[in-house]
PDB file with SEQRES, HELIX, SHEET and CRYST1 records, atoms N, CA, C and O in Angstrom:
SEQRES   1 A   82  MET ASP THR ALA GLU PHE GLY PHE ASP PHE GLY SER ASP          
SEQRES   2 A   82  ALA PRO ILE ILE TYR GLN ALA LEU LEU PRO GLU ALA ALA          
SEQRES   3 A   82  ALA SER PHE PRO ARG SER ILE ALA THR ILE SER LEU GLU          
SEQRES   4 A   82  ASP VAL THR ILE LEU HIS LEU SER VAL ALA ALA ASP GLY          
SEQRES   5 A   82  VAL ALA ALA LEU ARG ALA ALA LEU ASN THR TRP LEU ARG          
SEQRES   6 A   82  LEU ILE ARG VAL ALA HIS GLU MET VAL GLY ILE CYS GLU          
SEQRES   7 A   82  THR ARG ALA TRP                                              
HELIX    1 AA1 GLY A   11  ASP A   13  5                                   3    
HELIX    2 AA2 ALA A   14  ALA A   26  1                                  13    
HELIX    3 AA3 VAL A   53  THR A   79  1                                  27    
SHEET    1 AA1 3 ASP A   2  ASP A   9  0                                        
SHEET    2 AA1 3 ILE A  43  ALA A  50 -1                                        
SHEET    3 AA1 3 SER A  32  GLU A  39 -1                                        
CRYST1    1.000    1.000    1.000  90.00  90.00  90.00 P 1           1          
ATOM      1  N   MET A   1      14.680  44.039 189.697  1.00  0.00           N  
ATOM      2  CA  MET A   1      14.596  42.730 190.322  1.00  0.00           C  
ATOM      3  C   MET A   1      15.507  42.687 191.542  1.00  0.00           C  
ATOM      4  O   MET A   1      16.600  43.253 191.546  1.00  0.00           O  
ATOM      5  N   ASP A   2      15.037  42.011 192.562  1.00  0.00           N  
ATOM      6  CA  ASP A   2      15.847  41.764 193.747  1.00  0.00           C  
ATOM      7  C   ASP A   2      16.586  40.446 193.546  1.00  0.00           C  
ATOM      8  O   ASP A   2      16.048  39.506 192.962  1.00  0.00           O  
ATOM      9  N   THR A   3      17.834  40.386 194.040  1.00  0.00           N  
ATOM     10  CA  THR A   3      18.643  39.189 193.822  1.00  0.00           C  
ATOM     11  C   THR A   3      19.328  38.732 195.095  1.00  0.00           C  
ATOM     12  O   THR A   3      19.521  39.503 196.035  1.00  0.00           O  
ATOM     13  N   ALA A   4      19.690  37.457 195.103  1.00  0.00           N  
ATOM     14  CA  ALA A   4      20.477  36.881 196.192  1.00  0.00           C  
ATOM     15  C   ALA A   4      21.351  35.783 195.603  1.00  0.00           C  
ATOM     16  O   ALA A   4      20.936  35.068 194.690  1.00  0.00           O  
ATOM     17  N   GLU A   5      22.566  35.653 196.132  1.00  0.00           N  
ATOM     18  CA  GLU A   5      23.486  34.618 195.674  1.00  0.00           C  
ATOM     19  C   GLU A   5      24.109  33.935 196.874  1.00  0.00           C  
ATOM     20  O   GLU A   5      24.423  34.569 197.882  1.00  0.00           O  
ATOM     21  N   PHE A   6      24.282  32.618 196.742  1.00  0.00           N  
ATOM     22  CA  PHE A   6      24.869  31.817 197.810  1.00  0.00           C  
ATOM     23  C   PHE A   6      25.844  30.819 197.215  1.00  0.00           C  
ATOM     24  O   PHE A   6      25.684  30.383 196.075  1.00  0.00           O  
ATOM     25  N   GLY A   7      26.850  30.460 197.990  1.00  0.00           N  
ATOM     26  CA  GLY A   7      27.766  29.378 197.639  1.00  0.00           C  
ATOM     27  C   GLY A   7      27.792  28.380 198.783  1.00  0.00           C  
ATOM     28  O   GLY A   7      27.975  28.757 199.940  1.00  0.00           O  
ATOM     29  N   PHE A   8      27.610  27.112 198.460  1.00  0.00           N  
ATOM     30  CA  PHE A   8      27.592  26.054 199.467  1.00  0.00           C  
ATOM     31  C   PHE A   8      28.743  25.098 199.184  1.00  0.00           C  
ATOM     32  O   PHE A   8      28.802  24.498 198.110  1.00  0.00           O  
ATOM     33  N   ASP A   9      29.653  24.951 200.134  1.00  0.00           N  
ATOM     34  CA  ASP A   9      30.781  24.036 199.966  1.00  0.00           C  
ATOM     35  C   ASP A   9      30.366  22.653 200.454  1.00  0.00           C  
ATOM     36  O   ASP A   9      30.390  22.377 201.654  1.00  0.00           O  
ATOM     37  N   PHE A  10      29.988  21.791 199.520  1.00  0.00           N  
ATOM     38  CA  PHE A  10      29.548  20.442 199.852  1.00  0.00           C  
ATOM     39  C   PHE A  10      30.634  19.409 199.588  1.00  0.00           C  
ATOM     40  O   PHE A  10      30.376  18.209 199.679  1.00  0.00           O  
ATOM     41  N   GLY A  11      31.831  19.849 199.266  1.00  0.00           N  
ATOM     42  CA  GLY A  11      32.912  18.911 199.008  1.00  0.00           C  
ATOM     43  C   GLY A  11      32.577  17.997 197.840  1.00  0.00           C  
ATOM     44  O   GLY A  11      32.041  18.438 196.823  1.00  0.00           O  
ATOM     45  N   SER A  12      32.899  16.718 198.000  1.00  0.00           N  
ATOM     46  CA  SER A  12      32.685  15.759 196.911  1.00  0.00           C  
ATOM     47  C   SER A  12      31.208  15.475 196.649  1.00  0.00           C  
ATOM     48  O   SER A  12      30.872  14.869 195.632  1.00  0.00           O  
ATOM     49  N   ASP A  13      30.317  15.906 197.552  1.00  0.00           N  
ATOM     50  CA  ASP A  13      28.877  15.707 197.353  1.00  0.00           C  
ATOM     51  C   ASP A  13      28.254  16.752 196.429  1.00  0.00           C  
ATOM     52  O   ASP A  13      27.121  16.575 195.979  1.00  0.00           O  
ATOM     53  N   ALA A  14      28.966  17.826 196.142  1.00  0.00           N  
ATOM     54  CA  ALA A  14      28.398  18.919 195.346  1.00  0.00           C  
ATOM     55  C   ALA A  14      27.873  18.467 193.982  1.00  0.00           C  
ATOM     56  O   ALA A  14      26.770  18.868 193.609  1.00  0.00           O  
ATOM     57  N   PRO A  15      28.612  17.650 193.217  1.00  0.00           N  
ATOM     58  CA  PRO A  15      28.067  17.233 191.913  1.00  0.00           C  
ATOM     59  C   PRO A  15      26.788  16.400 192.031  1.00  0.00           C  
ATOM     60  O   PRO A  15      25.903  16.504 191.182  1.00  0.00           O  
ATOM     61  N   ILE A  16      26.687  15.586 193.066  1.00  0.00           N  
ATOM     62  CA  ILE A  16      25.489  14.766 193.272  1.00  0.00           C  
ATOM     63  C   ILE A  16      24.293  15.663 193.572  1.00  0.00           C  
ATOM     64  O   ILE A  16      23.213  15.477 193.011  1.00  0.00           O  
ATOM     65  N   ILE A  17      24.488  16.624 194.451  1.00  0.00           N  
ATOM     66  CA  ILE A  17      23.415  17.549 194.816  1.00  0.00           C  
ATOM     67  C   ILE A  17      23.024  18.398 193.609  1.00  0.00           C  
ATOM     68  O   ILE A  17      21.843  18.645 193.368  1.00  0.00           O  
ATOM     69  N   TYR A  18      24.016  18.836 192.863  1.00  0.00           N  
ATOM     70  CA  TYR A  18      23.761  19.621 191.647  1.00  0.00           C  
ATOM     71  C   TYR A  18      22.878  18.839 190.673  1.00  0.00           C  
ATOM     72  O   TYR A  18      21.892  19.371 190.163  1.00  0.00           O  
ATOM     73  N   GLN A  19      23.230  17.589 190.418  1.00  0.00           N  
ATOM     74  CA  GLN A  19      22.443  16.753 189.503  1.00  0.00           C  
ATOM     75  C   GLN A  19      21.018  16.548 190.015  1.00  0.00           C  
ATOM     76  O   GLN A  19      20.071  16.518 189.230  1.00  0.00           O  
ATOM     77  N   ALA A  20      20.870  16.406 191.333  1.00  0.00           N  
ATOM     78  CA  ALA A  20      19.537  16.214 191.915  1.00  0.00           C  
ATOM     79  C   ALA A  20      18.660  17.455 191.741  1.00  0.00           C  
ATOM     80  O   ALA A  20      17.440  17.341 191.624  1.00  0.00           O  
ATOM     81  N   LEU A  21      19.272  18.627 191.723  1.00  0.00           N  
ATOM     82  CA  LEU A  21      18.522  19.880 191.638  1.00  0.00           C  
ATOM     83  C   LEU A  21      18.277  20.364 190.206  1.00  0.00           C  
ATOM     84  O   LEU A  21      17.455  21.256 189.990  1.00  0.00           O  
ATOM     85  N   LEU A  22      18.970  19.794 189.240  1.00  0.00           N  
ATOM     86  CA  LEU A  22      18.825  20.260 187.856  1.00  0.00           C  
ATOM     87  C   LEU A  22      17.384  20.253 187.346  1.00  0.00           C  
ATOM     88  O   LEU A  22      16.986  21.215 186.689  1.00  0.00           O  
ATOM     89  N   PRO A  23      16.582  19.218 187.612  1.00  0.00           N  
ATOM     90  CA  PRO A  23      15.192  19.277 187.128  1.00  0.00           C  
ATOM     91  C   PRO A  23      14.414  20.470 187.680  1.00  0.00           C  
ATOM     92  O   PRO A  23      13.594  21.059 186.976  1.00  0.00           O  
ATOM     93  N   GLU A  24      14.668  20.821 188.927  1.00  0.00           N  
ATOM     94  CA  GLU A  24      13.988  21.985 189.512  1.00  0.00           C  
ATOM     95  C   GLU A  24      14.470  23.279 188.868  1.00  0.00           C  
ATOM     96  O   GLU A  24      13.688  24.206 188.662  1.00  0.00           O  
ATOM     97  N   ALA A  25      15.751  23.337 188.552  1.00  0.00           N  
ATOM     98  CA  ALA A  25      16.298  24.546 187.929  1.00  0.00           C  
ATOM     99  C   ALA A  25      15.735  24.750 186.527  1.00  0.00           C  
ATOM    100  O   ALA A  25      15.654  25.880 186.047  1.00  0.00           O  
ATOM    101  N   ALA A  26      15.348  23.666 185.875  1.00  0.00           N  
ATOM    102  CA  ALA A  26      14.785  23.765 184.526  1.00  0.00           C  
ATOM    103  C   ALA A  26      13.325  24.217 184.542  1.00  0.00           C  
ATOM    104  O   ALA A  26      12.801  24.659 183.521  1.00  0.00           O  
ATOM    105  N   ALA A  27      12.675  24.108 185.690  1.00  0.00           N  
ATOM    106  CA  ALA A  27      11.267  24.510 185.803  1.00  0.00           C  
ATOM    107  C   ALA A  27      11.154  26.034 185.754  1.00  0.00           C  
ATOM    108  O   ALA A  27      12.082  26.747 186.137  1.00  0.00           O  
ATOM    109  N   SER A  28      10.027  26.515 185.287  1.00  0.00           N  
ATOM    110  CA  SER A  28       9.812  27.960 185.250  1.00  0.00           C  
ATOM    111  C   SER A  28       8.839  28.370 186.355  1.00  0.00           C  
ATOM    112  O   SER A  28       7.861  27.683 186.649  1.00  0.00           O  
ATOM    113  N   PHE A  29       9.145  29.500 186.940  1.00  0.00           N  
ATOM    114  CA  PHE A  29       8.321  30.060 188.001  1.00  0.00           C  
ATOM    115  C   PHE A  29       7.898  31.460 187.568  1.00  0.00           C  
ATOM    116  O   PHE A  29       8.693  32.177 186.960  1.00  0.00           O  
ATOM    117  N   PRO A  30       6.665  31.865 187.866  1.00  0.00           N  
ATOM    118  CA  PRO A  30       6.159  33.134 187.325  1.00  0.00           C  
ATOM    119  C   PRO A  30       6.852  34.386 187.858  1.00  0.00           C  
ATOM    120  O   PRO A  30       6.955  35.378 187.137  1.00  0.00           O  
ATOM    121  N   ARG A  31       7.332  34.363 189.106  1.00  0.00           N  
ATOM    122  CA  ARG A  31       7.858  35.600 189.692  1.00  0.00           C  
ATOM    123  C   ARG A  31       9.337  35.550 190.038  1.00  0.00           C  
ATOM    124  O   ARG A  31       9.871  36.502 190.607  1.00  0.00           O  
ATOM    125  N   SER A  32      10.015  34.436 189.696  1.00  0.00           N  
ATOM    126  CA  SER A  32      11.429  34.338 190.046  1.00  0.00           C  
ATOM    127  C   SER A  32      12.192  33.489 189.037  1.00  0.00           C  
ATOM    128  O   SER A  32      11.620  32.684 188.302  1.00  0.00           O  
ATOM    129  N   ILE A  33      13.496  33.697 189.029  1.00  0.00           N  
ATOM    130  CA  ILE A  33      14.410  32.934 188.187  1.00  0.00           C  
ATOM    131  C   ILE A  33      15.544  32.457 189.084  1.00  0.00           C  
ATOM    132  O   ILE A  33      16.125  33.245 189.831  1.00  0.00           O  
ATOM    133  N   ALA A  34      15.856  31.172 189.009  1.00  0.00           N  
ATOM    134  CA  ALA A  34      16.956  30.626 189.798  1.00  0.00           C  
ATOM    135  C   ALA A  34      17.908  29.876 188.882  1.00  0.00           C  
ATOM    136  O   ALA A  34      17.488  29.178 187.959  1.00  0.00           O  
ATOM    137  N   THR A  35      19.193  30.031 189.154  1.00  0.00           N  
ATOM    138  CA  THR A  35      20.201  29.265 188.427  1.00  0.00           C  
ATOM    139  C   THR A  35      21.124  28.615 189.437  1.00  0.00           C  
ATOM    140  O   THR A  35      21.421  29.180 190.490  1.00  0.00           O  
ATOM    141  N   ILE A  36      21.573  27.413 189.095  1.00  0.00           N  
ATOM    142  CA  ILE A  36      22.557  26.725 189.925  1.00  0.00           C  
ATOM    143  C   ILE A  36      23.742  26.365 189.047  1.00  0.00           C  
ATOM    144  O   ILE A  36      23.598  26.133 187.846  1.00  0.00           O  
ATOM    145  N   SER A  37      24.909  26.322 189.662  1.00  0.00           N  
ATOM    146  CA  SER A  37      26.112  25.935 188.934  1.00  0.00           C  
ATOM    147  C   SER A  37      27.110  25.346 189.918  1.00  0.00           C  
ATOM    148  O   SER A  37      26.981  25.504 191.132  1.00  0.00           O  
ATOM    149  N   LEU A  38      28.104  24.665 189.366  1.00  0.00           N  
ATOM    150  CA  LEU A  38      29.185  24.115 190.179  1.00  0.00           C  
ATOM    151  C   LEU A  38      30.425  24.964 189.989  1.00  0.00           C  
ATOM    152  O   LEU A  38      30.773  25.329 188.866  1.00  0.00           O  
ATOM    153  N   GLU A  39      31.089  25.278 191.089  1.00  0.00           N  
ATOM    154  CA  GLU A  39      32.352  26.004 191.041  1.00  0.00           C  
ATOM    155  C   GLU A  39      33.415  25.114 191.665  1.00  0.00           C  
ATOM    156  O   GLU A  39      33.245  24.635 192.786  1.00  0.00           O  
ATOM    157  N   ASP A  40      34.490  24.894 190.961  1.00  0.00           N  
ATOM    158  CA  ASP A  40      35.603  24.080 191.460  1.00  0.00           C  
ATOM    159  C   ASP A  40      35.163  22.684 191.887  1.00  0.00           C  
ATOM    160  O   ASP A  40      35.822  22.078 192.732  1.00  0.00           O  
ATOM    161  N   VAL A  41      34.100  22.164 191.350  1.00  0.00           N  
ATOM    162  CA  VAL A  41      33.556  20.818 191.577  1.00  0.00           C  
ATOM    163  C   VAL A  41      33.090  20.589 193.016  1.00  0.00           C  
ATOM    164  O   VAL A  41      32.470  19.560 193.284  1.00  0.00           O  
ATOM    165  N   THR A  42      33.356  21.489 193.937  1.00  0.00           N  
ATOM    166  CA  THR A  42      32.963  21.272 195.332  1.00  0.00           C  
ATOM    167  C   THR A  42      31.960  22.292 195.848  1.00  0.00           C  
ATOM    168  O   THR A  42      31.389  22.109 196.923  1.00  0.00           O  
ATOM    169  N   ILE A  43      31.742  23.352 195.103  1.00  0.00           N  
ATOM    170  CA  ILE A  43      30.873  24.434 195.573  1.00  0.00           C  
ATOM    171  C   ILE A  43      29.647  24.553 194.671  1.00  0.00           C  
ATOM    172  O   ILE A  43      29.763  24.747 193.461  1.00  0.00           O  
ATOM    173  N   LEU A  44      28.482  24.433 195.282  1.00  0.00           N  
ATOM    174  CA  LEU A  44      27.219  24.644 194.577  1.00  0.00           C  
ATOM    175  C   LEU A  44      26.873  26.121 194.699  1.00  0.00           C  
ATOM    176  O   LEU A  44      26.779  26.653 195.805  1.00  0.00           O  
ATOM    177  N   HIS A  45      26.686  26.772 193.576  1.00  0.00           N  
ATOM    178  CA  HIS A  45      26.356  28.196 193.558  1.00  0.00           C  
ATOM    179  C   HIS A  45      24.887  28.356 193.191  1.00  0.00           C  
ATOM    180  O   HIS A  45      24.424  27.801 192.195  1.00  0.00           O  
ATOM    181  N   LEU A  46      24.159  29.116 194.000  1.00  0.00           N  
ATOM    182  CA  LEU A  46      22.742  29.402 193.766  1.00  0.00           C  
ATOM    183  C   LEU A  46      22.570  30.895 193.564  1.00  0.00           C  
ATOM    184  O   LEU A  46      23.039  31.697 194.371  1.00  0.00           O  
ATOM    185  N   SER A  47      21.899  31.265 192.490  1.00  0.00           N  
ATOM    186  CA  SER A  47      21.568  32.658 192.219  1.00  0.00           C  
ATOM    187  C   SER A  47      20.066  32.751 191.983  1.00  0.00           C  
ATOM    188  O   SER A  47      19.514  32.024 191.157  1.00  0.00           O  
ATOM    189  N   VAL A  48      19.410  33.648 192.712  1.00  0.00           N  
ATOM    190  CA  VAL A  48      17.958  33.806 192.601  1.00  0.00           C  
ATOM    191  C   VAL A  48      17.641  35.278 192.348  1.00  0.00           C  
ATOM    192  O   VAL A  48      18.169  36.162 193.023  1.00  0.00           O  
ATOM    193  N   ALA A  49      16.781  35.529 191.374  1.00  0.00           N  
ATOM    194  CA  ALA A  49      16.282  36.875 191.093  1.00  0.00           C  
ATOM    195  C   ALA A  49      14.764  36.805 191.086  1.00  0.00           C  
ATOM    196  O   ALA A  49      14.177  35.850 190.579  1.00  0.00           O  
ATOM    197  N   ALA A  50      14.134  37.828 191.656  1.00  0.00           N  
ATOM    198  CA  ALA A  50      12.672  37.813 191.751  1.00  0.00           C  
ATOM    199  C   ALA A  50      12.111  39.225 191.665  1.00  0.00           C  
ATOM    200  O   ALA A  50      12.806  40.211 191.906  1.00  0.00           O  
ATOM    201  N   ASP A  51      10.830  39.289 191.314  1.00  0.00           N  
ATOM    202  CA  ASP A  51      10.111  40.560 191.239  1.00  0.00           C  
ATOM    203  C   ASP A  51       9.635  40.954 192.628  1.00  0.00           C  
ATOM    204  O   ASP A  51       8.501  40.653 193.002  1.00  0.00           O  
ATOM    205  N   GLY A  52      10.481  41.620 193.390  1.00  0.00           N  
ATOM    206  CA  GLY A  52      10.109  42.081 194.721  1.00  0.00           C  
ATOM    207  C   GLY A  52      10.656  41.199 195.830  1.00  0.00           C  
ATOM    208  O   GLY A  52      11.012  40.039 195.622  1.00  0.00           O  
ATOM    209  N   VAL A  53      10.709  41.790 197.007  1.00  0.00           N  
ATOM    210  CA  VAL A  53      11.283  41.112 198.167  1.00  0.00           C  
ATOM    211  C   VAL A  53      10.448  39.907 198.594  1.00  0.00           C  
ATOM    212  O   VAL A  53      11.005  38.878 198.978  1.00  0.00           O  
ATOM    213  N   ALA A  54       9.137  40.019 198.533  1.00  0.00           N  
ATOM    214  CA  ALA A  54       8.278  38.897 198.943  1.00  0.00           C  
ATOM    215  C   ALA A  54       8.485  37.692 198.027  1.00  0.00           C  
ATOM    216  O   ALA A  54       8.564  36.559 198.504  1.00  0.00           O  
ATOM    217  N   ALA A  55       8.571  37.922 196.736  1.00  0.00           N  
ATOM    218  CA  ALA A  55       8.810  36.828 195.794  1.00  0.00           C  
ATOM    219  C   ALA A  55      10.206  36.247 195.976  1.00  0.00           C  
ATOM    220  O   ALA A  55      10.398  35.038 195.840  1.00  0.00           O  
ATOM    221  N   LEU A  56      11.177  37.095 196.282  1.00  0.00           N  
ATOM    222  CA  LEU A  56      12.539  36.621 196.537  1.00  0.00           C  
ATOM    223  C   LEU A  56      12.571  35.738 197.773  1.00  0.00           C  
ATOM    224  O   LEU A  56      13.197  34.678 197.763  1.00  0.00           O  
ATOM    225  N   ARG A  57      11.909  36.162 198.828  1.00  0.00           N  
ATOM    226  CA  ARG A  57      11.854  35.364 200.058  1.00  0.00           C  
ATOM    227  C   ARG A  57      11.218  34.008 199.793  1.00  0.00           C  
ATOM    228  O   ARG A  57      11.725  32.985 200.253  1.00  0.00           O  
ATOM    229  N   ALA A  58      10.122  33.993 199.061  1.00  0.00           N  
ATOM    230  CA  ALA A  58       9.442  32.732 198.751  1.00  0.00           C  
ATOM    231  C   ALA A  58      10.339  31.816 197.918  1.00  0.00           C  
ATOM    232  O   ALA A  58      10.424  30.616 198.180  1.00  0.00           O  
ATOM    233  N   ALA A  59      11.000  32.381 196.925  1.00  0.00           N  
ATOM    234  CA  ALA A  59      11.891  31.578 196.086  1.00  0.00           C  
ATOM    235  C   ALA A  59      13.068  31.040 196.893  1.00  0.00           C  
ATOM    236  O   ALA A  59      13.466  29.887 196.728  1.00  0.00           O  
ATOM    237  N   LEU A  60      13.623  31.878 197.764  1.00  0.00           N  
ATOM    238  CA  LEU A  60      14.738  31.419 198.599  1.00  0.00           C  
ATOM    239  C   LEU A  60      14.297  30.325 199.558  1.00  0.00           C  
ATOM    240  O   LEU A  60      15.027  29.356 199.767  1.00  0.00           O  
ATOM    241  N   ASN A  61      13.122  30.466 200.140  1.00  0.00           N  
ATOM    242  CA  ASN A  61      12.608  29.404 201.013  1.00  0.00           C  
ATOM    243  C   ASN A  61      12.540  28.087 200.256  1.00  0.00           C  
ATOM    244  O   ASN A  61      12.946  27.045 200.771  1.00  0.00           O  
ATOM    245  N   THR A  62      12.031  28.137 199.043  1.00  0.00           N  
ATOM    246  CA  THR A  62      11.919  26.926 198.223  1.00  0.00           C  
ATOM    247  C   THR A  62      13.291  26.338 197.920  1.00  0.00           C  
ATOM    248  O   THR A  62      13.525  25.150 198.146  1.00  0.00           O  
ATOM    249  N   TRP A  63      14.191  27.160 197.413  1.00  0.00           N  
ATOM    250  CA  TRP A  63      15.496  26.655 197.001  1.00  0.00           C  
ATOM    251  C   TRP A  63      16.356  26.199 198.172  1.00  0.00           C  
ATOM    252  O   TRP A  63      17.042  25.182 198.073  1.00  0.00           O  
ATOM    253  N   LEU A  64      16.330  26.925 199.261  1.00  0.00           N  
ATOM    254  CA  LEU A  64      17.123  26.500 200.416  1.00  0.00           C  
ATOM    255  C   LEU A  64      16.591  25.190 200.981  1.00  0.00           C  
ATOM    256  O   LEU A  64      17.366  24.353 201.443  1.00  0.00           O  
ATOM    257  N   ARG A  65      15.288  25.009 200.947  1.00  0.00           N  
ATOM    258  CA  ARG A  65      14.692  23.743 201.392  1.00  0.00           C  
ATOM    259  C   ARG A  65      15.094  22.609 200.449  1.00  0.00           C  
ATOM    260  O   ARG A  65      15.464  21.530 200.913  1.00  0.00           O  
ATOM    261  N   LEU A  66      15.030  22.831 199.144  1.00  0.00           N  
ATOM    262  CA  LEU A  66      15.430  21.808 198.175  1.00  0.00           C  
ATOM    263  C   LEU A  66      16.893  21.405 198.361  1.00  0.00           C  
ATOM    264  O   LEU A  66      17.227  20.222 198.316  1.00  0.00           O  
ATOM    265  N   ILE A  67      17.751  22.386 198.568  1.00  0.00           N  
ATOM    266  CA  ILE A  67      19.172  22.105 198.771  1.00  0.00           C  
ATOM    267  C   ILE A  67      19.380  21.323 200.058  1.00  0.00           C  
ATOM    268  O   ILE A  67      20.148  20.362 200.080  1.00  0.00           O  
ATOM    269  N   ARG A  68      18.707  21.721 201.126  1.00  0.00           N  
ATOM    270  CA  ARG A  68      18.839  21.016 202.399  1.00  0.00           C  
ATOM    271  C   ARG A  68      18.394  19.562 202.270  1.00  0.00           C  
ATOM    272  O   ARG A  68      19.088  18.660 202.738  1.00  0.00           O  
ATOM    273  N   VAL A  69      17.259  19.330 201.648  1.00  0.00           N  
ATOM    274  CA  VAL A  69      16.744  17.965 201.497  1.00  0.00           C  
ATOM    275  C   VAL A  69      17.695  17.125 200.642  1.00  0.00           C  
ATOM    276  O   VAL A  69      17.980  15.978 200.986  1.00  0.00           O  
ATOM    277  N   ALA A  70      18.182  17.676 199.546  1.00  0.00           N  
ATOM    278  CA  ALA A  70      19.122  16.933 198.699  1.00  0.00           C  
ATOM    279  C   ALA A  70      20.386  16.578 199.477  1.00  0.00           C  
ATOM    280  O   ALA A  70      20.888  15.459 199.368  1.00  0.00           O  
ATOM    281  N   HIS A  71      20.896  17.513 200.252  1.00  0.00           N  
ATOM    282  CA  HIS A  71      22.096  17.262 201.059  1.00  0.00           C  
ATOM    283  C   HIS A  71      21.830  16.194 202.113  1.00  0.00           C  
ATOM    284  O   HIS A  71      22.662  15.311 202.321  1.00  0.00           O  
ATOM    285  N   GLU A  72      20.690  16.265 202.774  1.00  0.00           N  
ATOM    286  CA  GLU A  72      20.337  15.255 203.774  1.00  0.00           C  
ATOM    287  C   GLU A  72      20.202  13.877 203.137  1.00  0.00           C  
ATOM    288  O   GLU A  72      20.635  12.884 203.722  1.00  0.00           O  
ATOM    289  N   MET A  73      19.615  13.804 201.960  1.00  0.00           N  
ATOM    290  CA  MET A  73      19.439  12.513 201.287  1.00  0.00           C  
ATOM    291  C   MET A  73      20.779  11.901 200.889  1.00  0.00           C  
ATOM    292  O   MET A  73      20.949  10.685 200.974  1.00  0.00           O  
ATOM    293  N   VAL A  74      21.717  12.714 200.463  1.00  0.00           N  
ATOM    294  CA  VAL A  74      23.050  12.200 200.149  1.00  0.00           C  
ATOM    295  C   VAL A  74      23.661  11.584 201.402  1.00  0.00           C  
ATOM    296  O   VAL A  74      24.250  10.504 201.343  1.00  0.00           O  
ATOM    297  N   GLY A  75      23.522  12.264 202.530  1.00  0.00           N  
ATOM    298  CA  GLY A  75      24.044  11.735 203.791  1.00  0.00           C  
ATOM    299  C   GLY A  75      23.387  10.427 204.187  1.00  0.00           C  
ATOM    300  O   GLY A  75      24.062   9.505 204.644  1.00  0.00           O  
ATOM    301  N   ILE A  76      22.083  10.340 204.018  1.00  0.00           N  
ATOM    302  CA  ILE A  76      21.359   9.111 204.364  1.00  0.00           C  
ATOM    303  C   ILE A  76      21.806   7.969 203.458  1.00  0.00           C  
ATOM    304  O   ILE A  76      22.043   6.857 203.930  1.00  0.00           O  
ATOM    305  N   CYS A  77      21.920   8.235 202.174  1.00  0.00           N  
ATOM    306  CA  CYS A  77      22.308   7.186 201.226  1.00  0.00           C  
ATOM    307  C   CYS A  77      23.739   6.709 201.463  1.00  0.00           C  
ATOM    308  O   CYS A  77      24.038   5.533 201.255  1.00  0.00           O  
ATOM    309  N   GLU A  78      24.623   7.602 201.894  1.00  0.00           N  
ATOM    310  CA  GLU A  78      26.008   7.213 202.152  1.00  0.00           C  
ATOM    311  C   GLU A  78      26.131   6.312 203.372  1.00  0.00           C  
ATOM    312  O   GLU A  78      27.037   5.480 203.434  1.00  0.00           O  
ATOM    313  N   THR A  79      25.238   6.463 204.340  1.00  0.00           N  
ATOM    314  CA  THR A  79      25.342   5.675 205.569  1.00  0.00           C  
ATOM    315  C   THR A  79      24.637   4.332 205.471  1.00  0.00           C  
ATOM    316  O   THR A  79      24.812   3.485 206.348  1.00  0.00           O  
ATOM    317  N   ARG A  80      23.849   4.117 204.432  1.00  0.00           N  
ATOM    318  CA  ARG A  80      23.121   2.857 204.262  1.00  0.00           C  
ATOM    319  C   ARG A  80      24.001   1.813 203.594  1.00  0.00           C  
ATOM    320  O   ARG A  80      24.770   2.122 202.684  1.00  0.00           O  
ATOM    321  N   ALA A  81      23.880   0.597 204.047  1.00  0.00           N  
ATOM    322  CA  ALA A  81      24.566  -0.523 203.393  1.00  0.00           C  
ATOM    323  C   ALA A  81      23.571  -1.195 202.464  1.00  0.00           C  
ATOM    324  O   ALA A  81      22.763  -2.011 202.907  1.00  0.00           O  
ATOM    325  N   TRP A  82      23.619  -0.871 201.214  1.00  0.00           N  
ATOM    326  CA  TRP A  82      22.664  -1.415 200.254  1.00  0.00           C  
ATOM    327  C   TRP A  82      23.114  -2.769 199.902  1.00  0.00           C  
ATOM    328  O   TRP A  82      22.470  -3.445 199.100  1.00  0.00           O  
TER     329      TRP A  82                                                      
END                                                                             
């Protein structure tokens, strides 16, 4: 299996982003496995393993997009006066 690991320092937003991504992490995908975890409460850790480079690239595209959208949504929600 091909693997990739990333750490994202989101500061105090990391737990919020982690919680937003948990449902996706629980889903099963046929050609890849992804795990997310929190390190030191501020760092979101992503680990992806896949059957081949093409499947790894596809899984990374998905996960990096999910992380980006979750991070952007936290920023939008923080700037709104509800």
